[in-house]
Each structure stands twice: as structure tokens, then as C-alpha cells.
C-alpha positions as CSV (number, residue, x, y, z in Angstrom):
1,M,45.9,124.7,133.9
2,D,45.3,121.2,135.1
3,F,47.5,118.1,135.8
4,K,47.0,115.2,133.5
5,S,45.7,113.2,136.5
6,S,44.7,114.2,140.0
7,D,44.4,110.6,141.1
8,P,46.9,109.3,143.8
9,V,49.8,107.3,142.5
10,S,50.7,104.1,144.3
11,G,53.2,101.4,143.4
12,P,56.1,101.8,140.9
13,R,55.9,104.5,138.3
14,T,56.3,103.2,134.7
15,E,56.1,106.4,132.7
16,D,59.8,106.5,131.9
17,H,59.4,108.1,128.5
18,L,58.2,111.7,127.8
19,P,54.9,112.0,125.9
20,H,55.6,112.7,122.3
21,T,53.5,115.8,122.6
22,A,55.9,117.4,125.1
23,E,57.1,120.8,123.9
24,A,58.6,122.5,126.9
25,G,60.4,121.5,130.0
26,V,60.7,123.7,133.2
27,K,63.3,123.2,135.9
28,I,62.0,123.7,139.5
29,V,64.1,123.4,142.6
30,I,62.7,122.3,146.0
31,V,64.8,123.7,148.8
32,G,64.8,123.9,152.6
33,G,66.6,122.8,155.7
34,F,67.4,119.3,156.8
35,G,64.4,117.0,157.3
36,V,61.7,119.4,156.0
37,G,60.4,116.9,153.5
38,K,62.1,117.6,150.1
39,T,62.8,114.0,149.2
40,T,59.3,113.0,150.3
41,M,57.7,115.7,148.1
42,V,59.7,114.8,145.0
43,G,58.8,111.1,145.6
44,S,55.1,111.7,146.2
45,V,54.5,113.8,143.1
46,S,56.8,112.4,140.5
47,E,55.3,110.4,137.7
48,I,58.5,108.4,137.3
49,R,60.4,106.5,139.8
50,P,62.4,109.3,141.5
51,L,66.2,109.4,141.6
52,T,67.5,109.9,145.1
53,T,71.0,110.2,146.5
54,E,70.3,109.3,150.1
55,E,73.0,107.9,152.4
56,T,72.7,106.5,155.9
57,M,73.4,109.0,158.6
58,T,76.5,108.1,160.7
59,Q,78.1,109.1,164.0
60,A,80.3,111.6,162.0
61,G,77.3,113.9,161.6
62,I,76.8,114.3,165.3
63,G,77.5,117.9,166.3
64,V,77.8,118.9,162.6
65,D,74.2,118.4,161.3
66,D,71.2,120.0,163.0
67,N,68.6,117.3,163.1
68,Y,66.4,118.9,165.7
69,G,62.8,117.8,165.0
70,S,64.1,114.9,162.8
71,D,65.6,112.7,165.5
72,S,64.1,109.5,163.8
73,K,65.6,110.3,160.4
74,T,68.2,107.7,159.4
75,A,69.1,108.9,155.9
76,T,70.0,112.2,154.3
77,T,70.3,113.5,150.7
78,V,73.9,114.2,149.8
79,A,73.5,115.5,146.2
80,M,70.0,115.8,144.9
81,D,66.6,114.2,144.3
82,F,65.1,114.2,140.9
83,G,61.6,113.7,139.6
84,R,59.3,114.6,136.8
85,I,55.6,115.5,136.3
86,S,53.7,116.4,133.3
87,I,51.5,119.4,133.8
88,T,49.8,119.2,130.4
89,D,50.6,117.1,127.4
90,Q,52.9,119.9,126.3
91,L,54.5,121.1,129.6
92,V,56.7,119.0,131.8
93,L,58.2,120.0,135.2
94,Y,61.6,118.6,136.2
95,L,62.0,118.6,140.0
96,F,65.3,118.9,141.7
97,G,65.4,118.5,145.5
98,T,68.4,120.0,147.2
99,P,70.4,118.6,150.1
100,G,69.3,120.1,153.4
101,Q,72.4,119.8,155.5
102,E,74.4,123.0,155.4
103,R,77.7,121.3,154.7
104,F,76.2,120.2,151.3
105,W,74.9,123.6,150.3
106,F,77.8,124.2,148.0
107,L,76.0,121.9,145.6
108,W,73.0,124.3,145.4
109,N,74.7,126.7,142.9
110,G,74.7,124.1,140.2
111,L,71.2,123.0,141.0
112,F,69.9,126.6,140.7
113,E,71.3,127.0,137.2
114,G,68.5,127.3,134.7
115,A,65.7,127.0,137.4
116,L,62.6,128.9,136.6
117,G,61.4,128.9,140.2
118,A,61.6,127.3,143.6
119,V,59.5,125.8,146.4
120,V,60.8,126.6,149.9
121,L,59.7,123.9,152.3
122,L,59.3,125.0,155.9
123,D,59.2,123.3,159.2
124,T,57.7,125.7,161.7
125,R,59.6,124.1,164.5
126,R,62.8,125.4,162.9
127,L,61.9,128.6,161.1
128,E,65.4,130.0,161.5
129,V,66.8,127.4,159.1
130,S,64.8,129.0,156.3
131,F,66.5,132.4,156.6
132,D,69.7,131.5,154.8
133,V,67.7,129.4,152.3
134,I,65.5,132.3,151.3
135,G,68.5,134.6,151.2
136,R,70.3,132.4,148.7
137,L,67.3,132.4,146.4
138,E,66.9,136.2,146.6
139,E,70.6,136.7,145.9
140,R,70.3,134.6,142.7
141,G,67.0,136.2,141.7
142,V,65.1,132.9,141.7
143,P,61.3,133.4,142.3
144,F,59.9,131.2,145.0
145,V,56.8,130.3,147.0
146,I,56.7,129.1,150.6
147,A,55.2,125.7,151.4
148,V,54.7,125.0,155.1
149,N,54.9,121.2,155.7
150,T,52.3,120.5,158.4
151,F,54.2,118.1,160.7
152,P,51.7,116.8,163.4
153,D,53.7,118.3,166.3
154,A,54.7,121.5,164.6
155,P,53.1,124.9,165.7
156,R,50.7,126.5,163.4
157,Y,51.0,130.2,162.7
158,P,48.7,132.7,160.8
159,T,50.0,133.4,157.3
160,E,50.7,137.1,158.0
161,E,52.7,136.2,161.2
162,L,54.8,133.8,159.1
163,R,55.3,136.5,156.4
164,S,56.5,139.0,159.0
165,A,58.8,136.5,160.7
166,L,60.4,135.6,157.3
167,D,60.4,139.3,156.2
168,L,58.6,138.4,152.9
169,P,56.8,140.8,150.5
170,K,53.0,140.4,150.3
171,E,53.1,139.0,146.8
172,I,55.0,135.8,147.6
173,P,52.5,133.0,148.2
174,I,52.5,131.1,151.5
175,V,50.6,127.8,151.5
176,E,50.3,124.8,153.8
177,C,50.9,121.3,152.5
178,D,51.3,117.6,153.5
179,V,54.2,116.5,151.2
180,R,53.3,112.8,151.8
181,R,50.1,113.4,149.7
182,R,50.5,113.7,145.9
183,A,47.5,116.1,145.6
184,S,49.0,118.4,148.2
185,S,52.4,118.5,146.6
186,R,50.8,119.0,143.2
187,D,48.9,122.0,144.6
188,V,52.1,123.6,145.8
189,L,53.6,123.2,142.3
190,M,50.5,124.8,140.8
191,T,50.8,127.7,143.2
192,L,54.3,128.2,142.0
193,L,53.3,128.1,138.3
194,R,50.5,130.6,138.9
195,F,53.0,132.9,140.7
196,L,55.5,132.6,137.9
197,H,52.8,133.3,135.3
198,A,51.7,136.4,137.3
199,L,55.3,137.7,137.4
200,A,55.7,137.2,133.7
201,R,52.5,139.1,133.0
202,A,53.6,141.9,135.2
203,K,56.9,142.2,133.3
204,A,55.3,142.1,129.9
205,P,55.0,145.3,127.9
206,A,51.6,146.9,128.2
């Protein structure tokens, strides 16, 4: 299964209309703690100009929001990010990025509705933030893959060490990515689709 194009996208996206050949749309959620790169991922991979709901961070968030490792961040998602990418001429992914600050997590329930799968973005400087995120997905039965966003100053851990720390079963994929790069974000989505395909095959009658 290949993307329609693997070339980097620069400048404004003009593909506002679905191809007339599109037959199926799949909802994917991109989740994670504050500042892990969800908005950046949606923006880098979307073939349309992404919808964002970022607001400027204010003094009111001091002591409420945990922005460790994201001290230079000046805006935050307060509702969702939205983008779209065509996997083939027939299959389209609709991407929904969730707000990362815990005080906005009540919005996640609506964003999870109808989602076929999820990408959990990790920052290894703040692994503990991902525990509740993963727990919420497991409670709702949403299949997911783990994508470690490789921040320059973040520690690197072997995959199995991460798996143990997150208490994940061996079948859940863990991949590294740079969400600023379209090809890297695309590869994460392809990993999720392959995982979902494998789950569907495992559940199919013999």
C-alpha cells in the first residue's frame, strides 16, 4: 500500500476536494501529552491546509499545565487539529490531533468516536505523561501504535526497554519518527495501517 506521493510538500496545500475515486474514509486520532508534536505531525503530513485550534499560552496556565521540555512553546491546542491524506485513490485518512494539556482531555471522548486507530506520540523526556494517554485508549478499545518523536535533546532508549517501561504487549509497534518531516510522519501512519490490517486478519474467520 503506497501513498499517492512520497515527495515532500512545501507551501500551501490546494487539494481541497476529495478525489472523485475516493470510496472509503478512515478516522485516525493522534494523541499524546503537551508539546509532543501532534500539531506538527498533522501539519507536516496533511495534503490540505490543516485546521488548527491553537491559542496563545498565558500566565493563567502557569502551575496548571506541565510544559517541561517545551519551555519555548508559545501556543497550545485547545480543541483539535484536523488534516487529511489520501493513501490511495480510494482510501483517505482523516487525522484528528487531540489537545495535550490534561485540562482539555474531556474533549478526547468525542474525538475517539468512530476512530479506527490511534498514534501515540512520545517524548522520552516525559514518558510518565503517556501512561494515562495509553490507558484511555486501552479503556476504549482503540488500537494504537507508539511513535517516539526524536527531539534532539531527548534520551534514546532501546525499543524493548521502552516497551517494558510502558507495559505494552509485544505486538504493538514502536517506531521512531521526526514529525517535522512528511515522509517520517507518513511512515508512522503506514505502520498503524499495517497493524490494523494484521489485527483484522487475526480476527477473521479461518
